[in-house]
C-alpha positions as CSV (number, residue, x, y, z in Angstrom):
1,M,32.7,41.7,-83.8
2,S,32.2,38.1,-82.8
3,S,31.0,37.1,-79.3
4,I,34.3,35.2,-78.8
5,I,36.3,38.3,-79.6
6,K,34.2,40.4,-77.2
7,V,34.9,38.1,-74.3
8,T,38.5,37.4,-75.0
9,A,39.9,40.3,-73.0
10,A,37.9,39.4,-70.0
11,A,38.7,35.7,-70.3
12,L,42.5,36.4,-70.7
13,A,42.3,38.6,-67.6
14,V,41.1,35.5,-65.8
15,G,44.0,33.6,-67.3
16,A,46.2,31.8,-64.8
17,G,44.1,33.1,-62.0
18,I,41.5,30.3,-62.4
19,G,40.7,28.9,-59.0
20,V,41.7,32.0,-57.1
21,G,38.4,32.0,-55.3
22,Q,39.5,28.7,-53.8
23,G,43.0,29.8,-52.8
24,V,46.2,31.5,-53.9
25,V,49.1,29.4,-55.2
26,S,52.5,30.2,-53.6
27,R,55.9,28.6,-53.9
28,G,57.4,27.7,-50.5
29,T,59.2,30.8,-49.3
30,P,62.5,31.2,-47.4
31,S,62.2,30.3,-43.7
32,G,61.0,33.1,-41.4
33,L,59.1,33.6,-38.2
34,L,56.2,31.2,-37.5
35,D,53.0,33.1,-36.7
36,A,50.5,31.9,-34.2
37,Q,48.0,30.7,-36.8
38,Q,50.6,28.5,-38.5
39,Q,51.6,27.0,-35.2
40,Q,48.1,25.8,-34.5
41,Q,48.0,22.4,-36.1
42,S,45.9,19.5,-34.9
43,I,48.0,16.6,-33.6
44,A,46.4,13.2,-33.5
45,A,48.0,9.9,-32.5
46,L,48.7,7.7,-35.5
47,P,47.4,4.1,-35.7
48,P,50.1,1.7,-34.6
49,Q,50.7,0.4,-38.1
50,Q,51.0,3.9,-39.7
51,E,53.2,5.0,-36.8
52,D,55.6,2.1,-37.5
53,V,55.7,3.2,-41.2
54,A,56.4,6.8,-40.3
55,V,59.2,5.9,-37.8
56,R,60.8,3.5,-40.3
57,V,60.7,6.0,-43.2
58,A,62.0,8.8,-41.0
59,R,65.0,6.7,-39.8
60,Q,65.8,5.6,-43.3
61,A,65.4,8.9,-45.2
62,T,66.3,11.6,-42.7
63,P,70.1,11.2,-43.1
64,A,69.7,12.1,-46.8
65,V,67.8,15.3,-46.1
66,V,69.8,18.5,-46.1
67,S,69.2,22.2,-45.5
68,I,70.1,24.6,-48.2
69,G,70.9,28.3,-47.5
70,T,71.5,31.3,-49.7
71,G,71.9,34.9,-48.8
72,R,68.1,35.4,-49.0
73,G,66.7,32.4,-47.2
74,S,66.8,28.7,-46.8
75,G,65.1,25.5,-47.9
76,S,65.6,21.8,-48.1
77,G,67.0,19.2,-50.5
78,V,67.6,15.5,-50.7
79,I,70.8,13.6,-51.5
80,V,70.0,11.1,-54.3
81,D,73.4,9.3,-54.8
82,R,76.5,8.6,-52.7
83,N,78.5,11.1,-54.6
84,G,76.6,14.0,-53.1
85,T,74.2,14.9,-55.8
86,I,71.2,16.9,-54.4
87,I,67.9,17.6,-55.9
88,T,66.0,20.7,-54.7
89,N,63.8,23.5,-56.0
90,A,65.0,26.1,-58.4
91,H,63.4,28.8,-56.3
92,V,65.4,27.6,-53.3
93,V,68.7,28.2,-54.9
94,G,67.5,31.2,-56.9
95,N,70.4,32.6,-59.1
96,S,73.1,31.5,-56.6
97,R,76.1,29.7,-58.0
98,T,77.0,28.3,-54.6
99,V,74.9,27.5,-51.5
100,R,75.4,26.4,-47.9
101,V,74.4,22.8,-47.4
102,G,73.7,21.5,-43.9
103,L,74.2,17.8,-43.3
104,Q,72.5,15.7,-40.6
105,S,75.9,15.5,-38.8
106,G,75.7,19.2,-38.3
107,Q,78.5,19.9,-40.8
108,L,78.1,22.8,-43.2
109,V,79.6,22.4,-46.7
110,Q,79.6,24.5,-49.8
111,G,77.5,23.2,-52.6
112,T,77.8,24.1,-56.3
113,V,74.6,24.7,-58.2
114,R,75.1,22.6,-61.3
115,G,72.0,23.8,-63.0
116,R,68.3,24.7,-62.7
117,D,65.1,24.6,-64.6
118,P,62.7,27.3,-63.3
119,S,59.9,26.2,-65.5
120,V,59.7,22.9,-63.5
121,D,61.2,24.4,-60.3
122,I,64.0,21.8,-60.1
123,A,67.7,22.4,-59.4
124,V,70.7,20.2,-58.9
125,V,73.4,21.0,-56.2
126,Q,76.7,19.1,-55.9
127,I,78.7,18.8,-52.7
128,P,82.3,17.5,-52.5
129,G,83.1,14.1,-51.1
130,S,81.6,10.6,-51.4
131,N,79.8,7.9,-49.4
132,Y,76.9,10.1,-48.4
133,P,73.7,8.6,-47.3
134,S,71.2,8.8,-50.1
135,A,67.5,8.3,-50.6
136,P,66.3,5.8,-53.2
137,L,63.9,7.1,-55.9
138,G,60.5,5.6,-56.4
139,D,58.2,5.6,-59.5
140,S,55.7,8.5,-59.4
141,D,53.9,7.1,-62.4
142,R,52.6,4.2,-60.2
143,L,51.2,6.3,-57.3
144,A,47.7,5.7,-56.0
145,V,45.4,8.2,-54.3
146,G,45.3,7.3,-50.6
147,Q,48.7,5.8,-50.2
148,T,51.0,6.9,-47.4
149,A,53.0,10.1,-47.9
150,V,55.8,11.3,-45.6
151,A,57.4,14.8,-46.0
152,I,60.7,15.7,-44.5
153,G,62.3,19.1,-44.6
154,N,63.3,22.2,-42.6
155,P,60.2,24.3,-42.2
156,F,61.0,27.7,-40.5
157,G,64.5,26.4,-39.9
158,L,63.3,23.5,-37.8
159,E,65.7,20.9,-39.2
160,R,64.5,17.5,-40.5
161,T,60.9,17.9,-39.5
162,V,58.8,14.8,-40.4
163,T,55.1,15.1,-41.3
164,T,52.8,12.3,-42.5
165,G,49.6,12.1,-44.6
166,V,48.4,10.5,-47.8
167,V,48.6,11.2,-51.5
168,S,45.4,13.2,-51.8
169,A,45.4,13.5,-55.6
170,I,47.7,13.0,-58.6
171,N,48.2,14.9,-61.8
172,R,46.8,18.0,-60.0
173,S,47.1,21.2,-62.1
174,I,46.6,24.2,-59.8
175,D,47.7,26.9,-62.1
176,A,48.6,27.3,-65.8
177,Q,52.2,27.7,-64.8
178,F,52.6,24.5,-62.8
179,E,53.1,21.0,-64.0
180,P,50.5,18.4,-62.9
181,L,51.6,17.8,-59.3
182,I,51.2,15.4,-56.4
183,Q,48.8,16.7,-53.8
184,T,49.3,15.7,-50.2
185,D,47.8,16.5,-46.8
186,A,51.2,16.0,-45.2
187,A,52.0,19.4,-43.7
188,I,54.3,21.4,-46.0
189,N,55.5,24.8,-44.8
190,P,58.0,27.5,-45.8
191,G,61.4,25.9,-45.6
192,N,60.1,22.5,-46.7
193,S,60.6,23.5,-50.3
194,G,63.0,21.1,-52.1
195,G,62.7,18.4,-49.5
196,P,61.5,14.9,-50.3
197,L,58.0,13.4,-50.3
198,L,58.3,9.7,-49.6
199,D,56.2,6.6,-49.8
200,A,55.9,3.9,-47.2
201,R,59.0,2.1,-48.5
202,G,61.1,5.3,-47.9
203,Q,61.4,6.0,-51.7
204,V,61.3,9.5,-52.9
205,I,58.1,10.1,-54.9
206,G,58.2,13.8,-55.2
207,I,60.0,17.1,-54.4
208,N,58.0,19.4,-52.2
209,T,57.4,22.7,-53.9
210,V,54.1,24.5,-53.5
211,V,51.5,25.3,-50.8
212,L,48.1,26.7,-51.4
213,R,47.4,29.9,-49.5
214,D,44.2,31.1,-48.0
215,P,43.2,34.2,-50.0
216,T,41.7,35.9,-46.9
217,S,44.4,35.4,-44.3
218,G,47.4,34.8,-46.6
219,G,48.4,31.8,-44.4
220,A,49.1,28.3,-45.7
221,A,45.9,26.4,-46.3
222,S,45.9,23.3,-44.0
223,G,46.4,20.0,-45.8
224,L,47.0,21.4,-49.3
225,G,50.6,20.8,-50.2
226,F,52.1,19.9,-53.6
227,A,55.2,18.1,-54.9
228,I,56.8,17.7,-58.2
229,P,56.6,14.0,-59.3
230,I,60.0,12.4,-58.9
231,N,60.0,10.9,-62.4
232,L,59.8,14.5,-63.9
233,A,62.4,15.8,-61.3
234,N,64.8,13.0,-62.1
235,E,64.4,13.5,-65.9
236,I,65.4,17.2,-65.5
237,A,68.2,16.3,-63.0
238,R,69.7,13.9,-65.5
239,Q,69.9,16.5,-68.2
240,I,71.5,19.0,-65.8
241,I,74.1,16.4,-64.6
242,A,74.9,15.4,-68.2
243,T,75.2,18.9,-69.7
244,G,74.9,21.5,-67.0
245,R,71.7,22.8,-68.5
246,V,68.3,21.8,-69.7
247,R,67.4,22.1,-73.4
248,R,63.8,22.0,-74.5
249,A,61.8,22.6,-77.6
250,Y,59.6,25.7,-77.5
251,I,57.1,27.6,-79.6
252,G,57.0,30.9,-77.7
253,V,53.4,31.3,-76.4
254,V,51.9,32.1,-73.0
255,P,48.8,29.9,-72.6
256,A,45.9,29.8,-70.1
257,D,43.8,26.7,-69.4
258,I,40.2,26.7,-70.5
259,T,37.8,25.1,-68.0
260,P,34.2,24.2,-68.4
261,E,33.3,27.1,-66.1
262,M,35.3,29.6,-68.3
263,A,33.7,28.1,-71.5
264,A,30.2,28.7,-70.1
265,Q,31.0,32.2,-68.8
266,F,32.7,33.5,-72.0
267,G,31.0,31.4,-74.6
268,F,34.1,29.5,-75.8
269,P,33.4,26.8,-78.5
270,V,35.2,24.1,-76.4
271,Q,35.2,23.2,-72.7
272,R,38.9,22.1,-72.7
273,G,42.0,23.4,-74.4
274,I,44.4,26.3,-74.0
275,I,43.8,29.9,-75.1
276,L,46.8,32.0,-76.0
277,R,47.4,35.0,-73.8
278,D,50.5,36.1,-75.7
279,V,52.5,35.2,-78.7
280,G,56.1,36.3,-78.5
281,R,57.6,38.4,-81.2
282,G,60.2,36.6,-83.4
283,T,59.1,33.2,-82.0
284,P,58.3,30.0,-83.9
285,A,54.6,30.6,-83.0
286,A,54.6,34.1,-84.5
287,A,56.4,32.9,-87.6
288,A,53.7,30.2,-88.1
289,G,50.9,32.8,-87.7
290,L,49.5,31.9,-84.3
291,Q,47.6,34.8,-82.7
292,V,46.5,36.0,-79.3
293,A,43.1,34.4,-78.4
294,D,43.7,31.3,-80.6
295,I,42.5,28.2,-78.9
296,I,44.8,25.1,-79.3
297,T,42.9,21.8,-79.0
298,Q,45.3,19.3,-80.6
299,I,48.9,18.8,-81.5
300,N,49.8,16.2,-84.0
301,G,46.3,14.8,-83.5
302,E,46.6,14.4,-79.7
303,P,44.3,16.3,-77.4
304,I,45.6,19.3,-75.6
305,N,43.4,19.9,-72.6
306,S,45.8,22.0,-70.5
307,S,49.0,24.0,-70.7
308,G,50.6,21.0,-68.9
309,D,49.8,18.9,-71.9
310,L,51.6,21.4,-74.1
311,R,54.7,21.4,-71.8
312,R,54.8,17.6,-71.8
313,F,54.6,17.5,-75.5
314,L,57.4,20.0,-75.9
315,R,59.7,18.2,-73.4
316,A,59.4,15.1,-75.6
317,Q,60.4,16.9,-78.9
318,Q,63.6,17.9,-80.5
319,A,64.3,21.4,-81.8
320,G,63.9,21.6,-85.6
321,T,61.0,19.2,-85.8
322,T,57.6,20.4,-87.0
323,A,54.3,20.1,-85.1
324,T,50.8,20.5,-86.5
325,L,48.4,22.4,-84.2
326,T,44.7,22.3,-84.5
327,V,43.4,25.8,-83.7
328,L,40.0,27.4,-83.2
329,R,40.2,31.0,-84.1
330,P,37.6,33.7,-83.4
331,A,35.9,34.8,-86.6
332,P,33.3,37.5,-87.5
333,G,29.7,36.4,-86.9
334,G,30.4,34.4,-83.7
335,A,31.6,31.2,-85.3
336,A,35.1,29.9,-84.6
337,Q,37.3,29.0,-87.6
338,R,39.1,25.7,-87.4
339,V,42.6,25.9,-88.8
340,Q,45.7,23.7,-89.0
341,I,48.9,25.5,-88.3
342,R,52.4,23.9,-88.7
343,V,55.0,25.2,-86.3
344,R,58.7,24.5,-86.6
345,L,60.0,24.0,-83.0
346,S,63.0,26.0,-81.8
347,E,65.1,25.4,-78.7
348,I,65.3,27.2,-75.3
349,T,68.0,26.5,-72.8
350,F,67.9,26.9,-69.0
């Protein structure tokens, strides 16, 4: 049995848990009681210029921020047009068809969930009426590390709380299941989920979604919040608004990212790529002959360094097209066999 095959089970057990030693990933959760540790946040006076930016952004954007309640908890959302279209997180609305939407005026209205994409954690809610205050959308492809970031939401039911910080990193992949995200040190707590992350011009650059949790205490790690880039969120929202659902090409695999640390530990033949943890029965991947422990390094000649790369590729494809995968497959004697596998893409609907 090859050395690659011997280590596969152990490597796949690591799977999406890469980085667990540094923290545990958690979606924002429904609002609850604030414990003492979470209340202890350092408060420092902002420089005058930064303070002016925070005040201006808060005044401009806060009217467009809403609270969203379901039978199991609450979160946040942001109105993105005057007709009452709201973008929030899929995990905030859950499987609900209707939600309670709290406006800045204090009015509660019933919102209809038009659709959701759990794989990206985006949902669209519609409220009746018109002439709502709305937040303009920015361009998340043009973000720079270090620029101002302002988060607004309803943490622990404290409506329209404003926190400030910077964009700490972009294209951050924190787990195989998450898209590359915007990392910020602006405080994001349970109840912030679905609220906007804004730039210094008051434009929405992201939808807050994830906090990193301390694996020891279980509390939110200070200064480690994440948001879905608004360009991705808006792309999904447009599909939902147009058709009520999201259609996407798929191949039917469960991947795990390979890192240099994993490669060194388990003797993988590459330092980057994705290793297949599962191949679904009856899926395009199974029909094409893909196997558990196959390592995908390229699709149509383009490098695949992470599961995020695979998801981005599939989002850009149409069902029925064929993709050529470059695969390294464990072989007897310890050497990996390089094979080209053609997969006909099918469609999955959310």
